[in-house]
ROTI-381444 format. One record per atom (N, C-alpha, C, O): residue in one letter; x, y, z. Coordinates in steps of 0.2 Angstrom, whole numbers, plus 2048, in hexadecimal, padded with zeros to 3 digits. Atoms other than C-alpha are relative to their C-alpha. Layout:
! residues N
AXYZ...
! end
This chain:
! residues 308
M8047FA800M800800800M804806800M80380B804L7FB7FA801L80E80C7FBL7FC8067FFL7FD80B802A8047FA802A8038187F2A7FB803805A7FB809807E8057FE7FBE7F58187FFE804803806E801808809S7FD7FD7F9S80181B80ES8038067FFS80380B803I7FD7FA801I80B829806I7FA8057FFI7FB80B801E8067FB801E7FA832801E7FE801807E7FC807808A8037FF7F9A7F482F813A805805804A802808808L7FB7FD7FDL804837819L8008087FFL80280C803R8017F9802R800848810R807804801R807808805V7FA7FE7FFV81284C80EV8008087FEV7FF80A7F8N7FF7F9802N81685F80FN8078017FEN80C7FE801P7F9800802P825863805P805803804P80B801804D7FB7FD7FBD82D86D813D8007FD807D8037FF80BG8018037F9G828861821G8067FB802G80B7FA7FEV7FB8057FDV83285582CV7FC7FA801V7F77F9804Y804806800Y82D84382AY8057FA802Y80B7FB802V7FC8067FEV833832831V7FD7FA7FEV7F77F97FED802807802D83282182AD8047FB805D80A7FA804V7FD8047FAV835816839V8027F87FEV8047F5802T7FF806802T83680682FT8038007F8T7FF7FF7F4F7FD7FF807F842809820F8007FA7FCF7FE7FB7F6G801806804G8437F781AG8048017F9G80A8027F9G7FD7FF807G8477F8807G8008077FEG8028087F8G8007F9802G84480B807G7FA8027FBG7FB8087F9G8057FE804G83480B7FDG7FC806802G7FB80B7FEH8047FA7FDH82A817808H805806800H80380C7FFS7FB7FA7FFS83A82280BS8018037F9S8018097F8R7FF7FD807R83D8247F8R7FA8047FER7FA80A7FBA8077FD802A82A8297F5A800807804A7FE80C801I8017FA7FCI82B836803I8058057FEI80480B7FDL7FA7FC803L83C83D7FDL7FE8037F9L8008097F8E8027FD806E8348407ECE7FB805801E7FA80A7FCR8057FB7FER82784B7F4R803806804R7FF80B805L7FD7FB7FBL8338557FFL8038057FCL8068047F6G7FC7FB803G83A8667FAG807801803G8097FD807H7F97FF7FDH84B86D7FFH800801807H80580080AE8007FF7F9E845872810E7FD7F9804E7FE7F980AG8038067FCG83D861814G8057FB802G80B7FB800R7FC8057FDR84585381ER7FD7F9801R7F77F9803L8038077FEL843840820L8057FD804L80B7FD802F7FC8057FCF84A83582DF7FD7F9800F7F77F8800A802806800A84982382CA8047FB805A80A7FC806F7FE8047FBF84B816839F8007F87FEF7FB7F67FAD800807801D850803837D8067FD804D80B7FF803Q7FA8037FCQ85A7F8843Q8037FA7FCQ8087F77FED7FE805804D85D7EB835D8068037FCD8068087F9P7FA7FE804P86F7EC82EP7FF8007F9P8038047F5D801800807D8697E881DD7FD8067FED7FE8097F8A8037FA802A85E7F781DA805806800A80480B7FCK7FB7FB800K86D802821K8038007F9K8058057F6I7FD800807I8757FC811I7FC8037FBI7FE8067F6E8047FE805E8667FF807E7FF808800E7FE80B7FBS8017F97FFS86481180ES8068047FDS80580A7FBG7FB7FD803G875815806G7FE8027F9G8028067F6K8027FF807K86C8157F5K7FC807800K7FB8097FAL8047FA800L8628247FBL805806801L804809807A7FC7FA7FFA86F8327F9A7FC8067FFA7FB8087FAN8047FA800N8658417FEN802804806N80180280BE7FE7FC7FAE86A850809E7FA801805E7FB80380AN8067FF7FBN858850810N7FF7FA804N7FA7F9808F8018067FDF85A83E816F8057FE805F80B7FF804T7FB8027FAT861837826T7FE7F9802T7F87F8803F8018077FEF86282482AF8027FF807F808801809I7FE8017F9I86281F83CI7FF7F8801I7F97F6801G8008077FFG86680D83FG7FF7FD807G8027F980AE8038027F9E85C80A84FE7F97FE7FFE7F57FF7FBN8078027FFN84C802855N7FC807800N7FE80C803F8047FA800F83E80E853F7FD802807F7FA807808R8027FF7F9R83A80D866R804806803R803809808Y7FC7FB7FEY84881A867Y7FF8077FCY80380B7FCL8027FB805L83F82685BL802807803L80580B800K7FF7F97FDK83F836867K807801801K8098077FFN7F97FF7FEN85183486DN8048027FAN8088077FAF7FB7FF806F85983385CF7FE8067FCF8028097F9L8027FA804L84E840854L803806804L80580B801R7FE7FA7FCR85384C862R8088017FFR80B8067FFL7F87FF801L86684885FL8018047F9L8068077F8H8007FC807H86284F84DH7FD806800H7FB8097FBG8037FA800G85A85E854G7F88017FEG7F68067FDV807800802V848859850V7FC7FE806V7FD7F980AR8058017FAR83A85B85DR7F97FF7FDR7F57FD801R807800803R82B85C851R8007FD7F9R8057FE7F6I800803806I826852842I7F98017FDI7F5802800D8067FF804D819854834D7FC7F97FFD7F67F97FDG803807801G816841832G8057FB801G80B7FB801L7FC8067FFL81C830835L7FC7FA7FDL7F67FA7FEI803805803I81982082CI8047F9803I80A7F9804A7FD8067FDA81C80E833A7FD7FA7FCA7F77F97FCD802806804D81B7FE828D8027FA804D8087F8803L7FD8057FBL81C7F1835L8017F97FEL8007F77F8G7FF806802G8217DF835G8067FE7FDG80B8027FDV7FA802803V82E7D682BV8018027F9V7FC8017F5S7FF7FE806S8357DD81BS8017FA7FBS8027F57FDS7FF805805S8357D380BS8077FD7FFS8087F77FFH7F9802800H8487D380BH8017FB806H8057F6805Q7FF8047FBQ8487CB81CQ7FD7F97FFQ8007F4801F803806802F83C7BE817F8047FB7FBF8047F57FCD7FD804805D8467B9808D8077FE801D80A7FB7FDV7F98027FEV8577B7811V7FF7FA805V7FD7FB80BA8018067FCA8577A5818A803801807A8007FE80CG7FC8007FAG8647A8825G7FD805805G80080480BR8027FC7FBR85A7B582ER7FB7FD804R7F97FF80AG8058047FCG84D7A8834G7F9802800G7F5800804F8077FD800F83D7B2830F7FC7FC7FBF7F67FB7FDS804803804S8377A7822S7FF7F9802S8037F5804T8028077FFT82D797824T8027FB7FAT8027F57FAR800804806R831792812R8087FE7FFR8097F97FAM7F9802801M844791813M8047FE806M80280180CD7FC8037FAD85078881FD806805801D8098087FDG7FB7FC7FEG85C793829G800800807G7FC7FD80BD7FF7FF7F9D86279883AD7FA802803D7F6807800L8067FE7FDL85479A846L802806804L80380680AD7FD7FA7FDD8597AC84AD7FA805801D7F8806807M8057FB800M84B7B9846M801807803M7FD80B805R7FF7F97FER8547C884DR8008057FBR8038047F5M8007FA804M8517D8844M806804801M8098067FCD7F97FC7FFD8607E084CD8057FA803D8047F7808Q7FC8057FFQ86E7D484CQ804801807Q8087FC809R7FD7FF7F9R8757DC85CR7FC7FE806R7FF7FE80BG8048037FAG8677D4866G8037FA802G8077F67FFD7FD8067FDD86C7C7872D7FC7F97FFD7FE7F47FFV804806800V85D7BB870V7FD7FE7F9V7FB8037F6T803802807T8587B1861T7FA7FB801T7F97FA807A806805800A8497A685DA8027F9803A7FE7F6806A7FD8067FEA854797860A801800808A8007FB80BD8008007F9D85779D872D7FA7FF803D7F97FB808L8078017FEL84579E875L7FD7F9800L7FB7F6805V802807801V84178D86EV8037FB804V8007F6806N7FC8057FCN84E784877N801801807N8027FD80BN7FF7FE7F9N84E78D888N7FA801804N7FA80080AL8067FF7FDL83C79288CL7FD7F9803L7FD7F47FFD8038067FED833785897D7F98007FDD7F78047F9E806801804E82377E890E7FB805802E7F78077FDA8067FC7FEA81778989AA8028077FDA7FD80A7FAD7FF7FA803D820799894D8008007F9D7FE8057F6L801801808L821793882L7F98007FEL7F78037F9T807801801T80F78F883T7FD807800T7F98097FBR8037F97FFR80B7A1889R8028047FAR7FE8087F7L7FD7FC806L8167A987BL7FD7FE7FAL7FB8037F6L804802806L80E79F86DL7F9802800L7F68047FBR8077FF800R7FD7A2873R7FF808800R7FA80B7FDL8017F97FFL7FF7B5877L8028047F9L7FF8087F7Y7FD7FD806Y80A7BA867Y7FE7FD7FAY7FE8007F5G802803806G8057AD85BG7F97FF800G7F67FD7FAE807802800E7F37AB860E7FE7F97FEE7F97F87FAL800806803L7F579985DL7FB7FC805L7FC7FC80BS8058047FCS7E678E863S8037FA803S8017F7808N7FC8067FEN7F277F865N807802803N80B7FE802A7F97FE7FDA80078886EA8037FB805A8097FA805R7FE8057FBR80177C87CR8037FA7FDR8087F77FFQ7FD806804Q80376D870Q8068027FCQ80B7FD7FCM7FA7FE803M810776866M806801805M80B7FE803A7FB7FF7FBA81A77B875A8027F9803A8087F8804R7FE8077FER81976987BR8047FC7FBR8097F97FDD7FC804805D82076286BD8068037FFD80B8007FDI7F97FD800I82E76F86AI8047FE805I80A7FC804C7FC8027FBC83376B87BC8027F8800C8087F6802S7FE807801S833758877S8057FF7FBS80A7FC7FCA7FB800805A83D75B867A807802802A80C7FF800R7F97FD7FER84B76586FR8037FC805R8097FD806K7FD8057FCK84E75787BK8057FC7FCK80A7FA7FFN7FC805804N85674D86DN8068057FDN80C8027FDA7FB7FC802A86075C866A7FD8077FFA7F78087FEP8027F9800P85F76F866P7FD8027F9P7FF7FF7F4I8037FE806I853777859I8038067FEI80280C801T7FC7FA802T85E783850T7FE8037F9T8018087F7T8027FE807T85678583ET7F8801800T7F57FE804T8087FF801T84578A837T7FD7FA7FET7F77F8800F802807802F84377982FF7FF7FB806F7FB7F7807G8008047FAG847771840G7FA802804G7F77FD807L8067FE7FDL83A77B848L7F97FD7FDL7F57FB801R806802804R82D77783BR7FF7F8801R7F97F6801E8018077FFE83176483DE7FD7FF807E7F97FA808A8028027F9A82F765850A7F9801801A7F67FE805V8077FF7FFV81D76C84EV7FC7FD7FBV7F67FF7FBS804802806S81876383FS7FA7FC801S7F57FD7FER8068047FER80B758848R7FA805802R7F5803802Q8057FB7FEQ80276884DQ7FE8057FBQ7FB80A7FCL8027FC806L80077083CL7FA7FD7FDL7FB7F87F9P806803803P7EE76D836P8018007F9P8048047F5R800801807R7ED766825R7FD8067FCR7F78087FDG8027FA804G7EB774818G801807803G80080C800M7FE7FA7FCM7F0781825M807800803M808804807E7F98007FEE80277D827E803807800E806809805N7FC7FA801N80978D821N7FD806805N80180A808K8037FB7FCK7FC79882BK8037FF807K80580380BY7FE8017F9Y80178F83CY807801801Y809803806L7F97FE800L813790838L801807800L80680A804A7FF7F8800A8127A3834A7FE802807A80180780AM8027FE7F9M8097A5845M8057FE805M80680280AL7FB8027FCL81679B84EL8078057FFL809807804F7FB7FC801F8247A5846F7FF807802F80380B805Q8027FA7FEQ81B7B5849Q801801808Q80480680AA8008007F9A81A7B185CA808801802A809805807L7F98007FEL82D7AE85DL8038067FEL807809802R7FD7FA802R8327BD853R7FE806804R80280A805I8027FA7FCI8277C985DI804800807I806805809E7FD8007FAE82F7C386DE8088017FFE80B805803V7F97FF801V8417C3866V8028077FFV80780A802N7FF7F9802N83F7D5860N7FD805805N7FD80B804G8047FB7FBG8347DC86EG7FB8057FBG7FB80A7FDE8037FC805E8297E2860E7FA804802E7F980A800L8067FD7FDL8197E6869L801806805L7FE80B804E7FE7FB7FCE8217F0876E8038067FDE80280C7FEA7FD7FA804A82C7FA86AA7FA8037FCA7FB80A7FBL8057FC803L81C7FE860L7FC804805L7FB80A803R8037FB7FBR814805870R804806801R80180B801E7FB7FB7FFE82380F873E8008057FBE80080B7FBM7FF7FC806M824816862M7F98047FFM7FA80A7FDL8067FD800L81181A861L7FF806805L7FD80B803R8007FB7FBR812824871R8048067FER80280C7FFQ7FB7FA802Q82182E86BQ7FE8037FAQ7FE80A7F9A8027FD806A81A83185AA7FA805801A7FA80A7FEA8067FB7FFA80A839861A803806803A80080B802G7FD7FA7FDG81584586BG8048047FCG80480A7FDL7FC7FD804L82084985DL7FC8047FAL7FE8097F8L8037FD805L81384D850L7FD807801L7FB809807V8037F9800V80D85F84CV7F97FF800V7F67FA7FDP808800801P7FA86384DP7FF7FE7F8P8028027F4D802803807D7F285A83DD8067FC7FDD8057FA7F7G7FB805803G80285083AG7FD7F9800G7F97F8804R803806801R7FF83F834R8047FA803R80A7FA802L7FD8067FEL80382E83BL7FD7FA7FCL7F77F97FCV802806804V80281F82FV8037FA802V8097F9802V7FD8077FDV80480D835V7FD7FB7FCV7F77FA7FBI802806804I8037FD82AI8027FA805I8087F9806S7FE8057FCS8027EE835S7FE7F97FCS7FA7F97F7Y801806804Y8017DB830Y7FD7FB804Y7FC7F5802H8048057FDH7F97D283EH7FC803806H7FD809807S8057FD7FCS7EB7D584BS803803806S801808809L7FD7FD7FAL7F77D885AL8028077FFL80180B803E7FE7F9801E7FF7E7852E7FA8047FEE7FA80A801D8067FC802D7EF7ED84AD7FC803806D7F9808806R8047FE7FBR7E67ED85AR803805804R7FF80A807L7FD7FB7FCL7F37F7863L8008077FCL7FE80C7FFV8017FA804V7F3804855V7F9803800V7F8809801K8077FE801K7E0805853K7FE803807K7FC809807N8027FE7FAN7DE807866N803807802N80080C804F7FC7FA7FEF7EC814868F7FD8067FCF7FC80C7FEM8037FA804M7E581F859M7F9802802M7F8808802K8067FE7FEK7D481E860K7FF803807K7FB808808T8017FE7F9T7D6820872T806803804T806806809G7FA7FE7FDG7E8825876G8037FB805G8087FD808N7FD8057FCN7EB81587FN8007F97FDN7FC7F97F7F800806803F7EE80387BF7FA7FB802F7FA7F57FFD8068047FED7DF7FC884D7FA8017FCD7F57FD7FCG8067FF804G7D2804879G7FB804804G7F5805802E8057FD7FCE7C980C888E801807800E80680A802P8007F9801P7C581E885P801804807P7FE80280CE8007FC7FAE7CB82A893E7FE8077FFE80080A7F9K8037F9801K7C383B896K802804806K80380280BD7FF7FB7FBD7C684B89FD7FA801804D7F47FE803F8067FE7FCF7BA8538ACF7FA8027FCF7F48017FEY8057FE804Y7B085A89EY7FD7FB7FBY7F97FD7F7G802805805G7AE84A894G8048007FAG8027FC7F5N7FC800806N7BB84E887N8057FA800N8087F8805L7FB806801L7C583F880L807803801L8098087FEL7F97FE7FFL7D7840886L8047FB7FBL8057F57FDR7FD804805R7E083A876R8048057FCR80280A7FBP7FC7FB804P7EE84186CP7FF8007F8P8018047F5L801801807L7E883B85BL7F97FF7FEL7F57FD803R807801802R7D883A851R8017FB7F9R8047FD7F4P800804806P7D682B844P7FD8047FAP7F88077FBV8037FD807V7D3831832V7FA7FD7FEV7F68007FBS806804802S7C782382FS7FF7FB806S8047F8809S8018057FBS7BF81683AS8027F97FES8037F5802K7FE807803K7C480782FK8078017FDK8098067FBA7F9801803A7D580182AA8008007F8A7FB7FD7F6V7FF800807V7DB803818V8037F97FEV8087F7802V7FD807802V7DE7F1810V8038017F9V8018057F5P7FD800807P7E87ED800P7FA7FF7FBP7F57FC7FCS805801806S7DE7EE7EFS8017F97FDS8067F67FFA800807803A7DB7DF7E5A8068007FBA80A7FB7FBD7FA800804D7E97E57D9D8067FF804D80B7FB802E7FA8017FDE7F67E67E6E8007F9803E8067F6803L8008077FEL7F17D57EDL8027FB7FBL8067F67FCA7FE804805A7F37CE7DCA8088007FFA80B7FC7FDR7F97FE801R8057D67DBR8047FD806R80A7FB805N7FC8027FAN80A7D27EDN7FC7FD805N7F8800809N8048047FCN8027C47F6N802801808N7FE80080CR7FE7FF7F9R80C7C9806R7FC806803R7FC806809S8047FB7FDS8017D8808S7F97FE802S7F5803805R8078027FFR7F17CE80BR7FE802807R7F8803808S8027FF7F9S7F27D181ES801807802S800809808A7FF7FA7FEA7F67E381DA7FA805802A7F58047FEK8057FB7FEK7EC7F1826K803806801K808807805M7FD7FA7FFM7EF803825M7FB805804M7F5805802R8047FC7FCR7E980F832R803807800R80A807800V7FD7F9800V7EB822832V7FD804805V7F7804806A8037FC7FBA7E982F83FA8048077FFA8098087FDE7FD7F9800E7EC842841E801802807E7FD80080CK7FF7FD7F9K7F384B850K7FB806801K7FA80A7FDL8047FA7FDL7E785685AL804805802L80A805804E7FC7FA7FDE7EC867860E8027FF807E7FE7FC80BT7FE8007FAT7F686886FT800806804T7FF80B801L8017FB7FCL7F687387EL8068057FFL80480B800N7FB7FC801N80787A87BN8057FD7FBN8047F87F8N7FB803805N817876871N8047FA803N8087F7800D7FC8067FDD81D86887ED7FD7FA7FDD7F77F97FDN802806803N81D858875N7FB7FB804N7F77F8802D8038057FCD81684F884D7F9802803D7F67FF808E8067FD7FDE80685A888E7FA7FC7FDE7FB7F97F8Q806803802Q7F5853887Q7FC8047FAQ7FD80B7FAP8037FC805P7EA858878P7FA804802P7F7802807I8077FD7FFI7DB864877I7FC7FC7FBI7FE7FC7F5Q805803805Q7CD85A86FQ7FC8047FCQ7FA80A7FFK8047FC805K7C4860860K7F97FD800K7F57FF7FC
! end
């Protein structure tokens, strides 16, 4: 949804924008094409491959920051930026990460059971699979993978690792093979890999931190555009845009005004068109949500908004 997301961002040629998931650089390139001489773009990505890709965007308006987007506010301040006109986040795993077997993200190719987006991280998916006890592994698969047979999968993983450590993606697939419903093998494997990847990278907590910071950094009427790929991410984004918290429970002041920093642009998520699905099957689970920043009491990033 490249075209739709850039349109939703409403790029001001002289504005300051952030792409917190640089990946292959598609969104960043599109934003730079719309910026004038005074505009600025900052891109975040903790993946070392993204840093290499960013070198292809030689542009004086562009700055790449090779860090997790949970440090958004700190690194922007290092560059003298306290307010931004828009931010875009395309969550999940990039196509490049899926296509490199050694990264361990793909269920289709054999490779090390790694799944770290930042290779500086200490914990890999293999560490979780081989070291968590059955109860903790069950909770992980149920919470982050939303697997109905999480307990049975955890049991089979713990049984298989008694013979030898599970160190590869195909090794993990073999360990849980009895728990993959016929005709739904790929779906259940994707849910299993999702659970491990989220835990390895602390993805949901990083998303919460980024959303809070983004809301504080945006100027009034600035746009926040987020594309998510599974219900856990989308629920957090939807709730935060609607209520200003992640529980989805509206908070009001003494006068009954909603206390929230953002206003959703539409009540429903934007989903890929039929043409895009035909071109890119990986986009089938994508949901895009857009919100605008409400007016704030003063210029302090952390103040509560005045509701309109």
